[in-house]
C-alpha positions in Angstrom: -159.1 -82.7 123.6 -156.1 -84.3 125.5 -154.2 -81.1 126.1 -153.0 -80.1 129.6 -151.7 -76.9 131.1 -149.2 -76.2 133.9 -148.6 -72.9 135.7 -145.6 -71.7 137.5 -144.4 -68.4 139.2 -141.0 -67.1 140.0 -142.0 -66.1 143.6 -144.4 -68.6 145.4 -144.4 -66.4 148.5 -145.1 -62.6 148.4 -145.0 -59.9 151.1 -148.3 -58.7 152.6 -148.0 -55.3 151.1 -148.0 -56.8 147.6 -145.5 -57.0 144.7 -145.1 -58.0 141.1 -144.4 -61.6 140.1 -143.6 -63.4 136.8 -145.8 -66.3 135.8 -145.9 -68.7 132.9 -148.4 -71.2 131.4 -147.1 -74.2 129.7 -149.4 -76.0 127.2 -148.9 -79.7 126.5 -150.9 -80.2 123.3 -151.6 -83.9 123.8 -152.2 -86.3 120.9 -154.4 -86.1 117.8 -157.6 -88.0 118.3 -159.0 -87.8 114.8 -157.9 -87.2 111.3 -158.0 -83.5 110.3 -159.1 -82.1 107.0 -156.7 -79.6 105.7 -158.0 -76.5 103.9 -154.8 -75.0 102.2 -154.8 -71.7 100.3 -151.5 -71.0 98.5 -151.2 -67.2 98.1 -148.4 -66.6 95.7 -146.8 -63.4 94.6 -146.5 -63.4 90.8 -145.3 -59.8 90.4 -142.5 -58.9 88.1 -139.8 -59.2 90.8 -140.7 -62.9 91.1 -139.4 -63.7 87.6 -136.8 -66.3 87.0 -135.9 -68.9 89.6 -138.3 -67.5 92.2 -141.4 -68.2 90.2 -140.1 -71.5 89.1 -139.4 -72.6 92.7 -142.9 -71.3 93.7 -144.4 -73.6 91.1 -142.2 -76.4 92.3 -143.3 -75.7 95.9 -146.9 -75.8 94.9 -146.3 -79.1 93.2 -144.7 -80.4 96.4 -147.9 -79.5 98.3 -150.0 -81.5 95.9 -147.9 -84.6 96.8 -148.6 -84.1 100.5 -152.4 -83.8 100.3 -154.9 -86.5 101.1 -158.0 -87.0 99.0 -160.2 -85.3 101.6 -158.0 -82.2 101.9 -159.0 -79.1 100.0 -156.6 -76.8 98.1 -156.9 -73.4 96.3 -154.3 -71.3 94.7 -154.4 -67.5 94.5 -151.9 -65.6 92.3 -151.4 -61.9 92.9 -149.6 -59.3 90.9 -151.3 -56.0 90.1 -154.6 -57.9 90.6 -155.5 -61.1 92.4 -156.7 -64.2 90.6 -158.1 -67.4 92.0 -156.4 -69.8 89.6 -157.6 -73.0 91.4 -160.9 -72.7 93.3 -161.1 -74.5 96.6 -161.6 -78.1 95.6 -161.3 -81.5 97.3 -158.0 -82.9 96.2 -159.5 -86.2 95.4 -161.7 -84.6 92.8 -158.9 -82.7 91.0 -157.3 -84.0 87.9 -153.6 -84.0 88.6 -152.6 -83.2 85.1 -154.9 -80.2 85.0 -153.5 -79.0 88.3 -150.0 -79.3 87.1 -150.9 -77.5 83.9 -152.3 -74.7 85.9 -149.1 -74.3 87.8 -147.1 -74.2 84.6 -149.2 -71.1 83.5 -148.1 -69.1 86.6 -145.9 -66.4 85.2 -144.4 -63.2 86.8 -145.3 -59.7 85.8 -146.9 -56.5 87.1 -147.1 -55.0 90.5 -147.7 -56.3 94.0 -151.3 -56.3 95.3 -150.8 -58.5 98.4 -153.9 -57.2 100.1 -156.3 -58.3 97.4 -154.3 -61.6 97.2 -155.0 -62.3 100.9 -158.6 -61.2 100.7 -159.1 -63.6 97.8 -157.5 -66.4 99.7 -159.7 -65.7 102.7 -162.8 -65.7 100.6 -161.7 -69.0 99.0 -161.4 -70.7 102.4 -164.6 -69.2 103.9 -166.5 -70.5 100.9 -165.9 -74.1 102.1 -168.3 -73.4 105.0 -171.2 -73.5 102.6 -170.0 -75.6 99.7 -168.5 -78.9 98.8 -169.5 -80.6 102.0 -166.5 -79.4 104.0 -166.4 -80.4 107.6 -165.8 -77.3 109.6 -165.4 -79.2 112.9 -162.3 -81.0 111.8 -161.0 -78.4 109.3 -157.5 -76.9 109.8 -157.4 -73.8 107.6 -154.2 -72.2 106.4 -153.2 -69.4 104.1 -149.6 -69.8 103.0 -148.4 -66.5 101.8 -145.2 -66.0 99.8 -144.1 -62.6 98.6 -140.8 -60.8 97.7 -142.3 -57.3 97.3 -144.2 -54.4 98.9 -147.9 -53.6 98.6 -147.8 -50.0 97.4 -151.5 -49.3 98.3 -151.6 -50.7 101.9 -149.5 -50.3 105.0 -148.9 -52.7 107.9 -151.9 -51.4 109.9 -154.1 -52.2 107.0 -152.7 -55.7 107.0 -153.2 -56.0 110.7 -156.9 -55.3 110.4 -157.3 -57.8 107.6 -155.3 -60.4 109.5 -157.6 -59.9 112.6 -160.6 -60.5 110.3 -158.9 -63.6 108.9 -158.1 -64.9 112.3 -161.7 -64.4 113.5 -162.7 -66.7 110.6 -160.6 -69.5 112.1 -157.8 -69.2 109.5 -154.2 -69.1 110.4 -151.6 -67.3 108.2 -148.1 -68.6 107.6 -146.3 -65.7 105.9 -142.9 -65.8 104.3 -140.9 -63.0 102.7 -138.3 -64.0 100.3 -135.2 -61.9 99.5 -134.5 -58.4 100.8 -137.1 -56.1 99.2 -140.3 -57.2 100.9 -142.0 -55.2 103.7 -140.8 -57.0 106.8 -143.3 -55.2 109.0 -146.2 -56.5 106.9 -144.9 -60.1 106.8 -144.4 -60.1 110.6 -147.7 -58.5 111.2 -149.6 -61.1 109.2 -148.0 -64.1 110.9 -148.3 -62.9 114.5 -151.8 -61.3 114.2 -153.4 -64.4 112.7 -151.8 -66.7 115.2 -149.5 -68.3 112.7 -145.8 -67.6 112.1 -143.7 -65.4 110.0 -140.4 -66.4 108.3 -137.6 -65.1 106.2 -136.6 -67.1 103.1 -133.1 -66.2 102.0 -133.5 -67.5 98.5 -135.7 -69.4 96.0 -134.4 -72.8 97.3 -136.2 -72.3 100.6 -139.7 -72.0 99.1 -140.3 -75.7 98.8 -139.4 -76.3 102.5 -141.7 -73.5 103.6 -144.7 -74.8 101.8 -144.0 -78.4 102.7 -143.3 -77.9 106.4 -146.5 -75.7 106.8 -148.7 -78.4 105.1 -147.2 -81.2 107.1 -147.6 -79.3 110.4 -151.2 -78.7 109.6 -151.8 -82.5 109.5 -150.5 -82.7 113.1 -153.1 -80.3 114.6 -154.7 -81.6 117.8 -157.2 -78.8 118.2 -158.0 -75.4 116.5 -159.1 -72.1 117.8 -157.2 -72.5 121.1 -157.1 -69.8 123.7 -156.2 -69.2 127.3 -158.9 -67.6 129.5 -157.3 -65.6 132.4 -159.9 -65.1 135.1 -158.2 -62.4 137.2 -159.1 -61.9 140.9 -160.1 -58.4 142.2 -157.2 -56.1 142.5 -154.9 -58.3 140.4 -153.4 -57.0 137.2 -152.0 -59.0 134.3 -149.5 -57.2 131.9 -146.5 -57.8 129.6 -148.0 -60.9 128.1 -146.0 -62.8 125.4 -146.3 -66.1 123.5 -142.9 -67.6 124.0 -143.4 -70.8 122.0 -143.6 -71.7 119.2 -142.5 -68.2 118.2 -141.7 -65.2 120.5 -144.5 -62.7 119.9 -146.2 -60.0 122.1 -149.8 -60.4 122.8 -152.7 -57.9 122.8 -155.2 -59.0 125.5 -158.9 -59.2 124.8 -160.7 -58.3 128.0 -164.3 -59.4 128.9 -165.0 -58.0 132.4 -162.3 -59.6 134.7 -161.2 -62.2 132.1 -158.4 -61.7 129.6 -158.3 -63.8 126.5 -154.9 -64.9 125.1 -155.4 -66.4 121.7 -153.0 -69.3 120.8 -151.9 -70.9 117.6 -153.6 -74.2 116.8 -152.4 -77.0 119.2 -150.1 -79.3 117.3 -148.6 -82.7 118.4 -145.1 -82.5 119.9 -145.2 -78.7 119.8 -145.4 -77.3 123.2 -146.7 -73.7 123.7 -145.8 -71.3 126.4 -147.2 -67.9 127.5 -145.3 -65.7 129.9 -146.6 -62.6 131.8 -146.3 -60.2 134.7 -148.9 -60.4 137.5 -149.2 -57.5 139.9 -150.3 -58.8 143.3 -152.2 -56.4 145.6 -151.6 -56.1 149.4 -153.3 -58.4 151.8 -153.8 -58.1 155.5 -153.7 -61.8 156.4 -150.3 -63.5 156.6 -149.7 -67.1 155.6 -152.8 -67.1 153.4 -152.8 -68.9 150.1 -154.5 -66.8 147.4 -155.5 -67.7 143.8 -154.6 -64.7 141.6 -155.6 -66.0 138.2 -157.8 -69.0 137.2 -156.4 -70.2 133.9 -158.5 -72.3 131.4 -157.3 -73.6 128.1 -160.2 -74.0 125.7 -159.9 -75.5 122.1 -162.5 -77.2 119.9 -164.8 -77.8 122.8 -162.3 -79.2 125.4 -161.0 -77.5 128.5 -158.0 -77.8 130.8 -157.5 -75.8 134.0 -154.9 -74.6 136.4 -154.4 -71.7 138.8 -151.7 -69.1 139.4 -151.4 -68.8 143.1 -149.2 -67.3 145.8 -148.9 -67.4 149.6 -148.7 -64.1 151.6 -146.0 -64.1 154.3 -143.6 -61.9 156.3 -141.1 -64.8 156.7 -137.9 -63.5 155.0 -136.6 -67.0 154.3 -139.8 -67.9 152.4 -139.8 -64.5 150.6 -136.3 -65.3 149.3 -137.5 -68.4 147.5 -137.2 -67.7 143.8 -137.7 -69.8 140.7 -135.2 -68.0 138.5 -136.2 -70.0 135.4 -139.6 -68.4 135.1 -138.2 -64.9 135.3 -135.5 -65.8 132.7 -138.1 -67.2 130.4 -140.1 -64.0 130.4 -137.0 -61.7 129.9 -135.7 -64.0 127.1 -139.0 -63.8 125.4 -139.2 -60.1 125.6 -135.6 -59.7 124.3 -136.2 -62.1 121.4 -139.5 -60.4 120.4 -137.6 -57.1 120.2 -134.9 -58.7 118.1 -137.4 -60.1 115.8 -138.7 -56.6 115.2 -135.1 -55.2 114.7 -135.2 -53.2 117.9 -131.6 -53.9 118.8 -131.1 -50.9 121.2 -134.2 -51.9 123.2 -133.0 -55.6 123.3 -129.5 -54.4 124.4 -131.0 -52.5 127.3 -133.0 -55.5 128.4 -129.9 -57.8 128.1 -127.9 -55.3 130.3 -130.7 -55.5 133.0 -130.8 -59.3 132.7 -127.0 -59.6 133.1 -127.0 -57.4 136.2 -129.7 -59.5 137.9 -128.7 -63.0 136.9 -124.9 -62.7 136.1 -123.0 -63.4 132.9 -122.4 -67.0 133.7 -126.1 -67.9 133.3 -126.7 -69.9 130.1 -129.8 -68.0 129.0 -128.0 -64.7 129.5 -125.2 -65.9 127.3 -127.6 -67.0 124.7 -129.5 -63.6 124.4 -126.1 -61.8 124.5 -124.9 -63.8 121.6 -128.3 -63.5 119.7 -128.3 -59.7 120.2 -124.8 -59.4 118.6 -125.8 -61.7 115.7 -128.9 -59.6 114.9 -127.0 -56.4 115.3 -124.5 -57.5 112.7 -126.9 -59.4 110.5 -130.2 -58.9 108.7 -133.7 -60.3 108.2 -132.7 -64.0 108.5 -131.0 -63.3 111.8 -134.0 -61.3 113.1 -136.4 -64.2 112.2 -134.2 -66.8 113.8 -134.0 -64.8 117.0 -137.8 -65.3 117.5 -137.3 -69.2 117.7 -136.4 -70.2 121.2 -134.4 -73.3 120.7 -134.8 -76.7 122.5 -132.3 -77.8 125.0 -133.7 -81.0 126.5 -134.6 -84.5 125.4 -138.4 -84.1 125.5 -138.4 -81.4 122.9 -139.7 -78.8 125.2 -138.2 -75.5 124.1 -136.5 -73.2 126.7 
């Protein structure tokens, strides 16, 4: 693994009676060292509401995926309406007759209800079966469920899908979930993408389906390392709270604790796609002045490789040193919190955060202006605007998003 991490804090110097600082960890993914093997499960809604152009575009999107696969990749297709059906079992692409695959796509028709839960479960089972059959190489496998739906599962609620997504994530499978149109359950689509360390997206119309499938499959081919996570080894008396993934998509994080170590699960590391995690760190009091203290030892682990850095501060009573402030780190955290709330449609909460941000940093600050504008856009818009709000845009020449 060639990935590297870099830590930063908004206040490098803290008073001896303690305080709260903002910290961030930037992850540089490095370069791909070996060819990956993609295990792609297309999970396609074929309920009655998908009739017409949507089902046709779904067939076209699946056909486009076929054109992006290499011989050693594996593909399966699950269609779900009132029931789920594995229409193409997980098979090495080089062993599939192309005409037969296209004929199978042509047979996908829309009708019935929306049993998304069973569709996902079937897709999960299809990918997990590759651990034991067909000679799949788990060590270099990048496993994806690409979910497309325009409806609501009438038998299962978002908490049910969260439990299922956690199980899928534990199996090393990432979910890219897309809702199309305006009648799908947005909470479900968002829960699936964020819980299983993938992404969620809104598709405005049938013409977006092909891009969704194609971009997800191409991105999977650029994975540097799978099953990435940050291990935060926290010193005695130190607390870590308010943790968010800022990049590639603004998402709040539930920490998994093991003694004094918090685990932050990350999306798979992908070439040219930086990741960032932001957090609050509560610093305890300390008797000794001018003492450097390591608050959190940070380790990035992914596919057997490790990179390390430390979140550290210096205790002091020197007012000039205490006044030192890296405003960018604090702004990154506040922006991520706001854009996460906007993605959930919590406009009032976001507006309160924007007001606080404006009082502290002033209306002339570029990031403040950005979140003010995004909040207004989401307030006046709909699902597309909420989804776009979670993408923190790039503003420099190196492609590092800010």
